[in-house]
C-alpha positions, -999 to 999 in steps of 0.1 A, spaced: 0 0 0 13 35 -9 13 60 18 1 94 7 19 123 24 0 153 35 5 184 13 22 214 28 4 247 28 14 270 0 38 296 12 55 323 -9 87 333 8 87 366 -10 57 377 10 60 357 43 79 367 74 113 348 73 132 363 102 127 332 124 139 309 97 170 331 90 179 332 127 175 294 129 199 290 100 224 315 115 224 296 149 229 262 132 257 273 108 273 298 132 271 327 108 254 361 105 235 370 73 235 405 59 198 414 57 206 441 31 217 414 7 189 389 13 174 376 -20 139 362 -16 124 338 -41 91 318 -41 105 289 -21 140 299 -12 161 328 1 197 335 4 222 361 15 259 370 22 274 361 56 298 378 79 326 354 68 323 361 31 302 331 21 266 327 9 238 308 27 208 294 8 177 284 26 149 264 11 114 253 22 100 221 8 68 201 17 70 164 25 52 155 -8 80 171 -27 107 150 -10 113 116 -26 132 86 -14 165 101 -25 160 130 -1 166 166 -10 203 172 -2 211 179 -39 233 209 -31 254 188 -8 255 157 -31 266 180 -60 298 187 -41 314 155 -56 310 167 -92 342 173 -111 348 197 -139 317 218 -133 318 255 -127 299 258 -94 302 272 -59 321 251 -34 298 236 -7 309 240 29 282 228 52 245 223 55 217 217 81 180 206 78 151 207 102 114 200 103 89 228 108 71 219 140 36 204 135 38 208 97 46 184 68 75 208 59 113 206 59 137 235 58 173 232 46 202 257 48 235 254 29 266 275 33 285 279 0 313 298 -17 303 334 -25 304 340 -62 314 374 -74 295 374 -107 257 381 -105 229 359 -120 223 367 -157 185 368 -151 164 382 -123 140 354 -132 141 323 -152 141 340 -186 160 369 -201 146 398 -221 179 412 -235 211 397 -247 237 398 -218 266 399 -243 285 370 -229 321 365 -239 333 334 -257 350 322 -226 316 320 -208 302 297 -235 334 276 -235 330 272 -197 293 263 -201 301 236 -227 329 222 -205 306 221 -175 276 205 -191 298 179 -209 316 171 -176 283 168 -158 268 145 -184 298 122 -182 295 115 -145 274 89 -126 248 93 -99 219 73 -84 199 105 -81 169 112 -103 164 148 -114 134 167 -100 127 197 -123 101 219 -106 105 195 -77 88 167 -97 107 135 -103 112 132 -141 103 98 -155 94 83 -189 58 83 -178 59 121 -170 75 129 -203 49 108 -222 19 123 -203 32 159 -206 38 157 -243 7 137 -250 -14 164 -234 1 194 -253 16 179 -284 -6 148 -292 9 145 -327 42 133 -312 35 95 -313 68 82 -300 80 98 -268 106 72 -258 137 86 -242 169 68 -254 196 83 -233 196 95 -197 225 115 -181 231 137 -151 215 171 -154 212 203 -133 175 202 -140 168 239 -134 193 256 -158 175 289 -160 191 323 -165 186 330 -128 209 300 -120 238 309 -142 262 337 -133 282 359 -156 304 373 -171 324 345 -152 303 313 -153 291 296 -122 260 274 -120 241 276 -87 211 260 -71 218 223 -74 190 210 -52 172 192 -80 200 177 -100 201 140 -111 196 117 -140 174 131 -167 167 127 -205 196 140 -226 191 177 -235 170 188 -205 195 214 -194 202 227 -230 164 229 -237 157 248 -205 184 274 -212 174 277 -248 137 279 -241 141 306 -215 161 327 -241 134 326 -268 124 362 -262 159 371 -274 163 353 -307 201 359 -310 207 345 -276 184 314 -282 203 309 -315 237 310 -296 225 284 -271 213 262 -299 246 266 -317 267 258 -286 245 228 -275 235 216 -310 245 180 -304 221 178 -274 193 199 -289 192 182 -323 193 147 -309 159 130 -307 159 132 -269 169 168 -271 139 176 -294 116 158 -269 131 178 -240 126 210 -260 89 202 -264 88 192 -227 100 227 -219 77 244 -244 47 225 -230 49 246 -199 46 278 -220 20 268 -246 0 243 -226 -33 248 -207 -18 275 -185 -5 296 -214 -5 334 -206 -10 357 -235 13 383 -220 42 359 -217 70 371 -239 80 335 -246 45 324 -259 47 335 -295 82 321 -302 74 290 -282 43 282 -304 64 287 -335 92 264 -322 67 238 -310 53 236 -345 88 232 -360 98 205 -336 66 185 -340 70 186 -377 106 174 -374 97 145 -353 
């Protein structure tokens, strides 16, 4: 019999009081966070510390924590050849009386800022060739490693069944959705999680095995409002994006834009519809 975990109440950390959580993390990690640098996102927050590091704090409901746990940031510390912050220490605790876990990780402070305030970008950041070389080296190194972890994009475990159901609901003309190759992926490679002009890839909590091309498709899809940038991503990650799995992952990403929750004001919507038609015709 499968046990169904209670769902955590929806909380947006951009709007909820967080001082108690920050203080709990400070006591556990023996640091002080600079409140002036605190960055608040939907389900995570972070800030500089008094010893020149960065602390990231995340809230996650029990229903979003699978058998592998959710220590992705800590587990990623073993990866080799990937441009990412060094991990120093972490702590997790349960919110009393609630089906909710909190986790705080102390990491290397990266000098370069995120390239996007959100997942997408609306103007070309003008990245140097060295940045693209570092991106290619990092993604190739990541894909060549081994892990028992399964990626959880949007905190949902990615499986063949999820891919088939998602594509079937939005792109029913794609008859064959079988994934041929799985490889380690970051699983949330948005423009908010890549730094520049010196590359570093942050927020590794959801990394694990995923269909080939997931990371490239995510970065490419979130650049569609800037055609030249999307073209550069495609050029650099052509081997992934033009593989059959990569085309399916591109459609998997696009399904979030053009699917039942499509928003007419979304700057990605028009190019996403066009790219969806192209990819379906190609498959």
